[in-house]
DSSP file (Angstrom, degrees, kcal/mol; ACC not computed):
  #  RESIDUE AA STRUCTURE BP1 BP2  ACC     N-H-->O    O-->H-N    N-H-->O    O-->H-N    TCO  KAPPA ALPHA  PHI   PSI    X-CA   Y-CA   Z-CA
    1    1 A M              0   0    0      0, 0.0     2,-0.3     0, 0.0   120,-0.0   0.000 360.0 360.0 360.0 133.3 -161.8  -46.6  237.7
    2    2 A T        -     0   0    0      1,-0.1     2,-1.6     0, 0.0     5,-0.3  -0.656 360.0-117.5 -89.9 149.0 -162.4  -49.2  240.3
    3    3 A L  S    S+     0   0    0     -2,-0.3     2,-0.2     3,-0.1    25,-0.1  -0.616  75.9 103.0 -88.6  82.5 -164.4  -48.5  243.4
    4    4 A T  S >> S-     0   0    0     -2,-1.6     4,-1.1    23,-0.1     3,-1.0  -0.443  96.2 -48.8-133.9-154.5 -161.7  -49.1  246.0
    5    5 A I  H 3> S+     0   0    0      1,-0.3     4,-1.8     2,-0.2     3,-0.2   0.830 130.4  67.5 -56.2 -32.2 -159.5  -47.0  248.2
    6    6 A D  H 3> S+     0   0    0      1,-0.2     4,-2.2     2,-0.2    -1,-0.3   0.879  95.3  54.7 -57.1 -38.5 -158.6  -45.1  245.0
    7    7 A T  H <> S+     0   0    0     -3,-1.0     4,-2.8    -5,-0.3    -1,-0.2   0.889 104.0  54.7 -63.7 -38.4 -162.2  -43.7  244.9
    8    8 A H  H  X S+     0   0    0     -4,-1.1     4,-2.3     1,-0.2    -1,-0.2   0.921 108.7  48.1 -60.1 -43.5 -161.7  -42.4  248.4
    9    9 A M  H  X S+     0   0    0     -4,-1.8     4,-1.0     2,-0.2    -2,-0.2   0.890 111.1  51.7 -64.0 -38.7 -158.6  -40.5  247.2
   10   10 A F  H >< S+     0   0    0     -4,-2.2     3,-0.8     1,-0.2     4,-0.4   0.943 111.4  45.4 -62.3 -49.5 -160.5  -39.2  244.2
   11   11 A I  H >< S+     0   0    0     -4,-2.8     3,-1.6     1,-0.3    -2,-0.2   0.877 107.4  59.0 -63.4 -37.8 -163.4  -37.9  246.4
   12   12 A A  H 3< S+     0   0    0     -4,-2.3    -1,-0.3     1,-0.3    -2,-0.2   0.764  99.9  58.4 -62.7 -24.5 -161.0  -36.4  248.9
   13   13 A A  T << S+     0   0    0     -4,-1.0    -1,-0.3    -3,-0.8    -2,-0.2   0.587  84.6 108.8 -79.8 -10.5 -159.6  -34.3  246.0
   14   14 A A  S <  S-     0   0    0     -3,-1.6    81,-0.0    -4,-0.4   104,-0.0  -0.255  82.1 -94.7 -66.1 152.9 -163.0  -32.7  245.3
   15   15 A P    >>  -     0   0    0      0, 0.0     4,-2.4     0, 0.0     3,-0.7  -0.297  38.8-107.0 -64.0 155.7 -163.6  -29.0  246.2
   16   16 A A  H 3> S+     0   0    0      1,-0.3     4,-2.5     2,-0.2     5,-0.2   0.847 117.7  56.1 -55.1 -39.5 -165.2  -28.4  249.6
   17   17 A S  H 3> S+     0   0    0      1,-0.2     4,-2.0     2,-0.2    -1,-0.3   0.880 110.3  44.7 -65.3 -36.4 -168.6  -27.5  248.2
   18   18 A L  H <> S+     0   0    0     -3,-0.7     4,-2.2     2,-0.2    -2,-0.2   0.887 111.3  52.8 -73.5 -38.9 -168.9  -30.8  246.4
   19   19 A R  H  < S+     0   0    0     -4,-2.4     4,-0.3     1,-0.2    -2,-0.2   0.904 111.8  47.0 -61.1 -39.3 -167.6  -32.8  249.4
   20   20 A A  H >< S+     0   0    0     -4,-2.5     3,-1.0    -5,-0.2    -2,-0.2   0.919 112.0  49.8 -66.9 -43.5 -170.3  -31.1  251.5
   21   21 A E  H 3< S+     0   0    0     -4,-2.0    -2,-0.2     1,-0.2    -1,-0.2   0.845 116.7  41.8 -62.7 -34.3 -173.0  -31.7  248.8
   22   22 A S  T >< S+     0   0    0     -4,-2.2     3,-2.3    -5,-0.1    -1,-0.2   0.332  80.7 135.2 -99.6   7.3 -172.1  -35.4  248.6
   23   23 A A  T <  S+     0   0    0     -3,-1.0     3,-0.1    -4,-0.3    -3,-0.1  -0.304  71.6  26.7 -56.4 135.8 -171.6  -36.1  252.3
   24   24 A G  T 3  S+     0   0    0      1,-0.4     2,-0.3     0, 0.0    -1,-0.3   0.266  92.5 120.9  93.7 -12.2 -173.3  -39.3  253.2
   25   25 A L    <   -     0   0    0     -3,-2.3    -1,-0.4     1,-0.1     2,-0.1  -0.623  62.2-125.4 -82.4 143.7 -172.9  -40.9  249.8
   26   26 A S     >  -     0   0    0     -2,-0.3     4,-2.6    -3,-0.1     5,-0.2  -0.334  32.2-101.9 -72.8 168.1 -171.0  -44.1  249.4
   27   27 A S  H  > S+     0   0    0      1,-0.2     4,-2.5     2,-0.2     5,-0.2   0.908 125.6  50.4 -58.3 -41.7 -168.2  -44.2  246.9
   28   28 A A  H  > S+     0   0    0      1,-0.2     4,-2.6     2,-0.2    -1,-0.2   0.903 110.6  48.5 -64.4 -41.4 -170.4  -46.1  244.5
   29   29 A Q  H  > S+     0   0    0      2,-0.2     4,-2.1     1,-0.2    -2,-0.2   0.896 111.0  50.9 -66.2 -40.0 -173.2  -43.5  244.9
   30   30 A F  H  X S+     0   0    0     -4,-2.6     4,-2.8     2,-0.2     5,-0.4   0.948 112.3  46.8 -59.9 -49.3 -170.7  -40.6  244.3
   31   31 A Y  H  X S+     0   0    0     -4,-2.5     4,-2.0     1,-0.2    -2,-0.2   0.919 112.6  49.4 -60.2 -45.6 -169.5  -42.3  241.2
   32   32 A D  H  < S+     0   0    0     -4,-2.6    -1,-0.2     1,-0.2    -2,-0.2   0.860 117.5  40.8 -62.7 -36.3 -173.0  -42.9  239.9
   33   33 A R  H  < S+     0   0    0     -4,-2.1     3,-0.2    -5,-0.2    -2,-0.2   0.889 129.5  21.4 -80.9 -41.0 -174.1  -39.4  240.5
   34   34 A Y  H  < S+     0   0    0     -4,-2.8    84,-2.7    -5,-0.2    -3,-0.2   0.568 117.1  55.2-111.0 -10.3 -171.1  -37.3  239.4
   35   35 A C     <  +     0   0    0     -4,-2.0     2,-0.9    -5,-0.4    -1,-0.2  -0.175  62.1 159.1-119.2  40.1 -169.1  -39.5  237.0
   36   36 A R        +     0   0    0     98,-0.3   101,-0.3    -3,-0.2   102,-0.1  -0.503   8.5 170.1 -71.2 104.4 -171.6  -40.4  234.4
   37   37 A D        +     0   0    0     -2,-0.9     6,-0.5   100,-0.1     2,-0.4   0.460  64.4  59.3 -94.3  -0.7 -169.6  -41.4  231.4
   38   38 A A  S    S+     0   0    0      4,-0.1     2,-0.3    96,-0.1     4,-0.1  -0.981  73.0  77.6-127.4 141.8 -172.7  -42.8  229.6
   39   39 A G  S    S-     0   0    0     -2,-0.4    22,-0.2    99,-0.0    98,-0.1  -0.954 100.0 -19.4 162.2-143.1 -175.8  -40.9  228.7
   40   40 A V  S    S+     0   0    0     -2,-0.3    21,-1.6     1,-0.2     2,-0.4   0.736 133.7  40.0 -67.3 -20.4 -176.8  -38.4  226.0
   41   41 A L  E    S+A   60   0A   0     19,-0.2     2,-0.3    92,-0.2    19,-0.2  -0.996  70.5 176.0-133.3 130.1 -173.1  -37.7  225.4
   42   42 A E  E     -A   59   0A   0     17,-1.8    17,-2.9    -2,-0.4     2,-0.6  -0.977  29.4-124.7-134.2 148.4 -170.3  -40.2  225.4
   43   43 A L  E     +A   58   0A   0     -6,-0.5    15,-0.2    -2,-0.3     3,-0.1  -0.818  30.5 175.2 -90.9 120.8 -166.6  -40.1  224.7
   44   44 A G  E     +     0   0A   0     13,-4.0     2,-0.2    -2,-0.6    -1,-0.2   0.746  59.8   7.7 -86.5-102.9 -165.6  -42.5  222.0
   45   45 A E  E     -     0   0A   0      2,-0.0    12,-2.7    13,-0.0     2,-0.4  -0.561  63.0-167.8 -83.3 146.1 -162.0  -42.2  221.0
   46   46 A W  E     +A   56   0A   0     -2,-0.2     2,-0.4    10,-0.2    10,-0.2  -0.995   7.8 175.7-133.6 127.2 -159.5  -40.1  222.8
   47   47 A T  E     -A   55   0A   0      8,-2.7     8,-2.6    -2,-0.4     2,-0.8  -0.978  15.8-166.1-134.4 122.1 -156.0  -39.2  221.5
   48   48 A H  E     +A   54   0A   0     -2,-0.4     6,-0.2     6,-0.2     3,-0.1  -0.887  13.7 179.7-104.1 100.9 -153.6  -36.9  223.1
   49   49 A L  E     -     0   0A   0      4,-1.0     2,-0.3    -2,-0.8    -1,-0.2   0.877  58.9 -31.9 -75.9 -40.1 -151.1  -36.4  220.3
   50   50 A R  E >  S-A   53   0A   0      3,-1.3     3,-2.2     0, 0.0    -1,-0.2  -0.942  97.3 -36.7-164.9 177.6 -148.7  -34.0  222.1
   51   51 A A  T 3  S-     0   0    0     -2,-0.3     3,-0.1     1,-0.3    20,-0.1  -0.204 127.3  -4.3 -51.1 127.2 -148.7  -31.3  224.7
   52   52 A A  T 3  S+     0   0    0      1,-0.1    19,-3.2    18,-0.1     2,-0.4   0.706 111.8 102.2  62.4  25.6 -151.9  -29.2  224.4
   53   53 A Y  E <   +AB  50  70A   0     -3,-2.2    -3,-1.3    17,-0.3    -4,-1.0  -0.975  43.0 153.6-139.4 125.2 -153.2  -31.0  221.2
   54   54 A F  E     -AB  48  69A   0     15,-2.5    15,-2.5    -2,-0.4     2,-0.4  -0.952  32.0-145.2-147.0 163.1 -155.9  -33.7  221.3
   55   55 A T  E     -AB  47  68A   0     -8,-2.6    -8,-2.7    -2,-0.3     2,-0.4  -1.000  19.0-177.6-130.6 131.5 -158.6  -35.4  219.3
   56   56 A A  E     -AB  46  67A   0     11,-2.8    11,-3.4    -2,-0.4     2,-0.6  -0.996  16.8-150.2-130.4 134.6 -161.9  -36.6  220.8
   57   57 A T  E     - B   0  66A   0    -12,-2.7   -13,-4.0    -2,-0.4     2,-0.4  -0.929  20.2-164.7-103.4 121.5 -164.7  -38.4  219.2
   58   58 A L  E     -AB  43  65A   0      7,-3.6     7,-2.4    -2,-0.6     2,-0.6  -0.837  11.5-147.5-108.2 141.2 -168.0  -37.6  220.8
   59   59 A E  E     -AB  42  64A   0    -17,-2.9   -17,-1.8    -2,-0.4     2,-0.7  -0.944  11.9-170.1-111.1 117.1 -171.3  -39.5  220.4
   60   60 A F  E >   -AB  41  63A   0      3,-3.2     3,-2.1    -2,-0.6   -19,-0.2  -0.900  64.0 -57.4-106.9 101.7 -174.4  -37.4  220.6
   61   61 A A  T 3  S-     0   0    0    -21,-1.6    -1,-0.1    -2,-0.7     3,-0.1   0.773 125.7 -16.9  30.9  57.6 -177.5  -39.5  220.8
   62   62 A G  T 3  S+     0   0    0      1,-0.2     2,-0.3   -22,-0.1    -1,-0.3   0.288 122.8  75.1 108.8 -11.9 -176.9  -41.4  217.6
   63   63 A H  E <   -B   60   0A   0     -3,-2.1    -3,-3.2     2,-0.0     2,-0.3  -0.968  65.2-131.7-134.3 155.6 -174.3  -39.4  215.7
   64   64 A L  E     -B   59   0A   0     -2,-0.3     2,-0.4    -5,-0.2    -5,-0.2  -0.719  16.1-174.9-104.1 149.4 -170.6  -38.8  216.0
   65   65 A R  E     -B   58   0A   0     -7,-2.4    -7,-3.6    -2,-0.3     2,-0.5  -0.983  14.0-147.7-141.9 132.4 -168.5  -35.7  216.0
   66   66 A T  E     -B   57   0A   0     -2,-0.4     2,-0.5    -9,-0.2    -9,-0.2  -0.878  10.1-162.8-102.7 129.9 -164.8  -35.4  216.1
   67   67 A V  E     -B   56   0A   0    -11,-3.4   -11,-2.8    -2,-0.5     2,-0.5  -0.954   7.0-176.6-112.4 123.5 -163.2  -32.5  217.9
   68   68 A T  E     +B   55   0A   0     -2,-0.5     2,-0.3   -13,-0.2   -13,-0.2  -0.985  17.9 158.4-119.4 128.6 -159.6  -31.7  217.2
   69   69 A A  E     -B   54   0A   0    -15,-2.5   -15,-2.5    -2,-0.5     2,-0.4  -0.988  34.3-149.8-149.4 154.8 -158.0  -28.9  219.2
   70   70 A S  E    S+B   53   0A   0     -2,-0.3     2,-0.5   -17,-0.2   -17,-0.3  -0.971  75.2  13.3-119.8 143.7 -154.8  -27.4  220.4
   71   71 A G  S    S+     0   0    0    -19,-3.2    -2,-0.1    -2,-0.4   -19,-0.1  -0.813 112.8  26.0  98.3-135.4 -154.9  -25.5  223.6
   72   72 A S     >  -     0   0    0     -2,-0.5     4,-1.9     1,-0.2     5,-0.2  -0.508  49.6-161.8 -76.4 121.0 -157.7  -25.6  226.1
   73   73 A P  H  > S+     0   0    0      0, 0.0     4,-2.6     0, 0.0     5,-0.3   0.812  94.1  59.7 -67.3 -27.6 -159.9  -28.7  226.1
   74   74 A V  H  > S+     0   0    0      2,-0.2     4,-2.6     1,-0.2     5,-0.2   0.944 107.4  44.0 -64.1 -47.7 -162.6  -26.6  227.9
   75   75 A A  H  > S+     0   0    0      2,-0.2     4,-2.1     1,-0.2    -1,-0.2   0.923 116.0  47.2 -63.8 -44.9 -162.8  -24.1  225.1
   76   76 A A  H  X S+     0   0    0     -4,-1.9     4,-2.1     2,-0.2    -2,-0.2   0.928 116.6  42.4 -64.7 -45.5 -162.8  -26.8  222.4
   77   77 A L  H  X S+     0   0    0     -4,-2.6     4,-2.9     2,-0.2     5,-0.2   0.897 111.9  54.2 -70.9 -39.2 -165.4  -29.0  224.1
   78   78 A T  H  X S+     0   0    0     -4,-2.6     4,-2.3    -5,-0.3    10,-0.3   0.915 110.8  47.4 -58.9 -43.1 -167.6  -26.0  225.1
   79   79 A S  H  X S+     0   0    0     -4,-2.1     4,-2.3    -5,-0.2    -2,-0.2   0.921 113.1  47.4 -64.5 -45.0 -167.7  -24.9  221.4
   80   80 A A  H  X S+     0   0    0     -4,-2.1     4,-1.3     2,-0.2    -2,-0.2   0.904 112.4  49.8 -64.3 -41.1 -168.5  -28.4  220.1
   81   81 A L  H  <>S+     0   0    0     -4,-2.9     5,-3.1     2,-0.2     3,-0.3   0.913 109.8  50.8 -63.7 -42.9 -171.3  -28.8  222.8
   82   82 A Y  H ><5S+     0   0    0     -4,-2.3     3,-1.7     1,-0.2    -2,-0.2   0.925 107.8  52.9 -59.6 -45.8 -172.8  -25.5  221.9
   83   83 A D  H 3<5S+     0   0    0     -4,-2.3    -1,-0.2     1,-0.3    -2,-0.2   0.793 109.1  50.7 -60.8 -28.2 -172.8  -26.4  218.2
   84   84 A E  T 3<5S-     0   0    0     -4,-1.3    -1,-0.3    -3,-0.3    -2,-0.2   0.335 128.5 -94.1 -93.6   6.1 -174.7  -29.6  219.0
   85   85 A G  T < 5S+     0   0    0     -3,-1.7    -3,-0.2    -4,-0.2    -2,-0.1   0.682  94.5 113.4  92.0  18.5 -177.4  -27.9  221.1
   86   86 A Y      < -     0   0    0     -5,-3.1     2,-2.3    -6,-0.2    -3,-0.1  -0.696  43.1-173.6-120.5  77.0 -175.8  -28.2  224.5
   87   87 A P        +     0   0    0      0, 0.0    24,-0.4     0, 0.0     2,-0.3  -0.461  18.4 179.7 -75.0  80.8 -174.9  -24.6  225.6
   88   88 A I        -     0   0    0     -2,-2.3     2,-0.5   -10,-0.3    22,-0.2  -0.579  16.4-156.9 -84.7 142.3 -173.1  -25.6  228.7
   89   89 A E  E     -C  109   0B   0     20,-2.4    20,-2.3    -2,-0.3     2,-0.7  -0.981  11.7-139.7-119.0 132.3 -171.5  -23.0  231.0
   90   90 A I  E     +C  108   0B   0     -2,-0.5    18,-0.2    18,-0.2     3,-0.1  -0.822  24.1 173.7 -92.1 114.1 -168.7  -23.9  233.3
   91   91 A L  E     +     0   0B   0     16,-3.1     2,-0.3    -2,-0.7    -1,-0.2   0.814  68.8  14.1 -90.2 -35.3 -169.3  -22.1  236.6
   92   92 A Q  E     -C  107   0B   0     15,-1.2    15,-2.2     2,-0.0     2,-0.4  -0.997  62.0-168.8-141.6 144.6 -166.5  -23.7  238.6
   93   93 A F  E     +C  106   0B   0     -2,-0.3     2,-0.4    13,-0.2    13,-0.2  -0.989   8.6 174.5-136.5 124.2 -163.4  -25.7  237.6
   94   94 A H  E     +C  105   0B   0     11,-2.7    11,-3.1    -2,-0.4     2,-0.4  -0.998   1.3 175.1-131.9 131.9 -161.2  -27.6  240.0
   95   95 A Q  E     +C  104   0B   0     -2,-0.4     2,-0.4     9,-0.2     9,-0.2  -0.995   1.1 176.4-139.8 132.6 -158.3  -29.9  239.0
   96   96 A R  E     -C  103   0B   0      7,-2.7     7,-3.1    -2,-0.4     2,-0.5  -0.998  27.0-132.6-136.6 137.6 -155.8  -31.7  241.2
   97   97 A R  E     +C  102   0B   0     -2,-0.4     2,-0.2     5,-0.2     5,-0.2  -0.768  35.6 177.8 -83.6 128.8 -153.1  -34.1  240.5
   98   98 A T  E >   -C  101   0B   0      3,-2.8     3,-1.0    -2,-0.5   -88,-0.0  -0.697  46.9 -96.0-122.7 177.0 -153.3  -37.0  242.9
   99   99 A E  T 3  S+     0   0    0      1,-0.2     3,-0.1    -2,-0.2   -93,-0.0   0.723 125.3  46.5 -64.8 -21.0 -151.3  -40.2  243.3
  100  100 A I  T 3  S-     0   0    0      1,-0.3     2,-0.3   -94,-0.1    -1,-0.2   0.385 126.1 -72.8-105.9   2.2 -153.9  -42.0  241.2
  101  101 A G  E <  S-C   98   0B   0     -3,-1.0    -3,-2.8    21,-0.1     2,-0.6  -0.864  70.5 -38.5 138.2-171.3 -154.2  -39.5  238.4
  102  102 A T  E     -CD  97 121B   0     19,-3.5    19,-1.8    -2,-0.3     2,-0.5  -0.820  51.7-156.2 -93.7 120.8 -155.6  -36.1  237.6
  103  103 A A  E     -CD  96 120B   0     -7,-3.1    -7,-2.7    -2,-0.6     2,-0.4  -0.843  11.1-171.9 -98.2 128.3 -159.0  -35.5  239.3
  104  104 A T  E     -CD  95 119B   0     15,-2.7    15,-2.1    -2,-0.5     2,-0.4  -0.974   7.1-175.5-124.6 137.1 -161.2  -32.8  237.6
  105  105 A F  E     -CD  94 118B   0    -11,-3.1   -11,-2.7    -2,-0.4     2,-0.4  -0.996   5.2-177.4-132.6 125.1 -164.5  -31.4  239.0
  106  106 A V  E     -CD  93 117B   0     11,-2.7    11,-2.5    -2,-0.4     2,-0.7  -0.985  20.6-147.8-127.3 133.4 -166.7  -29.0  237.1
  107  107 A L  E     -CD  92 116B   0    -15,-2.2   -16,-3.1    -2,-0.4   -15,-1.2  -0.899  31.0-169.1 -95.9 116.8 -169.8  -27.3  238.1
  108  108 A C  E     -CD  90 115B   0      7,-3.1     7,-2.1    -2,-0.7     2,-0.4  -0.750  18.2-155.0-109.6 151.6 -171.9  -26.9  235.0
  109  109 A E  E     +CD  89 114B   0    -20,-2.3   -20,-2.4    -2,-0.3     2,-0.3  -0.998  19.1 167.5-124.2 133.8 -175.0  -25.0  234.1
  110  110 A F  E >   - D   0 113B   0      3,-2.7     3,-1.8    -2,-0.4   -22,-0.1  -0.956  69.8 -13.2-147.7 122.4 -177.3  -26.2  231.3
  111  111 A N  T 3  S-     0   0    0    -24,-0.4     3,-0.1    -2,-0.3   -23,-0.1   0.869 129.4 -51.5  52.2  41.5 -180.8  -24.9  230.6
  112  112 A G  T 3  S+     0   0    0      1,-0.2     2,-0.4     0, 0.0    -1,-0.3   0.482 116.5 111.9  79.7   2.0 -181.0  -23.3  234.0
  113  113 A R  E <   -D  110   0B   0     -3,-1.8    -3,-2.7     2,-0.0     2,-0.4  -0.863  51.4-153.6-110.5 145.1 -179.9  -26.4  235.9
  114  114 A R  E     +D  109   0B   0     -2,-0.4     2,-0.3    -5,-0.2    -5,-0.2  -0.897  22.5 150.9-117.5 146.4 -176.7  -26.8  237.7
  115  115 A G  E     -D  108   0B   0     -7,-2.1    -7,-3.1    -2,-0.4     2,-0.3  -0.966  37.9-109.3-167.5 155.5 -174.7  -30.0  238.5
  116  116 A W  E     -D  107   0B   0     -2,-0.3     2,-0.4    -9,-0.2    -9,-0.2  -0.642  21.9-166.9 -88.8 144.6 -171.3  -31.3  239.1
  117  117 A G  E     -D  106   0B   0    -11,-2.5   -11,-2.7    -2,-0.3     2,-0.3  -0.976  11.3-174.6-123.5 144.4 -169.4  -33.6  236.8
  118  118 A A  E     +D  105   0B   0    -84,-2.7     2,-0.3    -2,-0.4   -13,-0.2  -0.981   7.1 170.1-140.9 150.3 -166.2  -35.4  237.9
  119  119 A A  E     -D  104   0B   0    -15,-2.1   -15,-2.7    -2,-0.3     2,-0.4  -0.991  19.6-150.3-156.8 158.3 -163.6  -37.5  236.3
  120  120 A L  E     +D  103   0B   0     -2,-0.3     2,-0.3   -17,-0.2   -17,-0.2  -1.000  29.4 149.8-132.4 129.3 -160.2  -39.1  236.9
  121  121 A A  E     -D  102   0B   0    -19,-1.8   -19,-3.5    -2,-0.4     6,-0.1  -0.966  54.0-114.4-151.8 163.9 -157.7  -39.8  234.2
  122  122 A D  S    S+     0   0    0     -2,-0.3     2,-0.4   -21,-0.2   -21,-0.1   0.834 103.4  59.0 -67.7 -32.2 -153.9  -40.1  233.7
  123  123 A D  S  > S-     0   0    0      1,-0.1     4,-2.4   -21,-0.1     5,-0.2  -0.824  76.8-141.8-105.3 134.1 -154.0  -37.0  231.5
  124  124 A S  H  > S+     0   0    0     -2,-0.4     4,-2.0     1,-0.2    -1,-0.1   0.870 102.5  50.9 -65.2 -36.8 -155.3  -33.6  232.6
  125  125 A A  H  > S+     0   0    0      2,-0.2     4,-2.4     1,-0.2    -1,-0.2   0.928 112.1  46.4 -66.7 -43.9 -156.9  -32.8  229.2
  126  126 A E  H  > S+     0   0    0      1,-0.2     4,-2.7     2,-0.2     5,-0.2   0.901 110.9  52.7 -64.5 -40.3 -158.7  -36.2  229.2
  127  127 A S  H  X S+     0   0    0     -4,-2.4     4,-2.1     1,-0.2    -1,-0.2   0.900 109.8  49.9 -60.3 -40.8 -159.8  -35.7  232.8
  128  128 A T  H  X S+     0   0    0     -4,-2.0     4,-2.3     2,-0.2    -2,-0.2   0.942 112.0  46.2 -62.5 -49.5 -161.3  -32.3  231.9
  129  129 A V  H  X S+     0   0    0     -4,-2.4     4,-2.3     1,-0.2    -2,-0.2   0.920 113.4  49.2 -61.4 -44.9 -163.2  -33.6  228.8
  130  130 A R  H  X S+     0   0    0     -4,-2.7     4,-2.3     1,-0.2    -1,-0.2   0.876 110.3  50.8 -64.6 -37.4 -164.5  -36.6  230.8
  131  131 A A  H  X S+     0   0    0     -4,-2.1     4,-2.1    -5,-0.2    -1,-0.2   0.901 110.1  49.6 -66.9 -40.2 -165.7  -34.3  233.7
  132  132 A M  H  X S+     0   0    0     -4,-2.3     4,-2.1     2,-0.2    -2,-0.2   0.908 111.1  49.5 -64.8 -40.8 -167.5  -32.0  231.3
  133  133 A I  H  X S+     0   0    0     -4,-2.3     4,-2.5     1,-0.2    -2,-0.2   0.920 109.9  51.0 -63.1 -43.1 -169.2  -35.0  229.7
  134  134 A A  H  X S+     0   0    0     -4,-2.3     4,-1.0     1,-0.2   -98,-0.3   0.882 107.4  54.8 -60.7 -37.7 -170.2  -36.3  233.1
  135  135 A G  H >< S+     0   0    0     -4,-2.1     3,-0.5     2,-0.2     4,-0.4   0.925 109.6  45.7 -61.5 -45.7 -171.6  -32.8  233.9
  136  136 A I  H >< S+     0   0    0     -4,-2.1     3,-1.6     1,-0.2     4,-0.5   0.919 109.7  55.3 -61.3 -44.1 -173.8  -32.9  230.7
  137  137 A N  H 3< S+     0   0    0     -4,-2.5     3,-0.4  -101,-0.3    -1,-0.2   0.682  94.1  67.9 -68.8 -17.2 -175.0  -36.4  231.5
  138  138 A T  T << S+     0   0    0     -4,-1.0    -1,-0.3    -3,-0.5    -2,-0.2   0.743 101.8  49.0 -70.9 -19.9 -176.2  -35.4  235.0
  139  139 A F    <         0   0    0     -3,-1.6    -1,-0.2    -4,-0.4    -2,-0.2   0.605 360.0 360.0 -92.0 -13.0 -178.9  -33.3  233.3
  140  140 A A              0   0    0     -4,-0.5    -1,-0.2    -3,-0.4    -2,-0.1   0.460 360.0 360.0 -84.1 360.0 -180.1  -36.1  231.0
């Protein structure tokens, strides 16, 4: 995602509580804080094979894990994260289709800490997975 007018539309799609929390941040600062796609957890390959079926390759600090699921990407990723020692809980989930893609915002709790993760993608499942990864990376 480029940091242009599109970023403004993305931030405008955020839930009110996140917009209030991030008031005063520039678009670049918002992206750096809430959209961390690199850190202890990274998304390698992403394949959306058909409706409600996907494969994601995750990189956990030096090793790879492939998650293949049908149905909810939240359930599949939450289970994979738990198995890898990241028992994340999704406290709030917001997703909106915008002119620039699907914007997803998740409030995560991990080891007693809370933080937002956000992502924008063409596909709602990919946007969800990327937002959850960003949520984990805010704690790292």
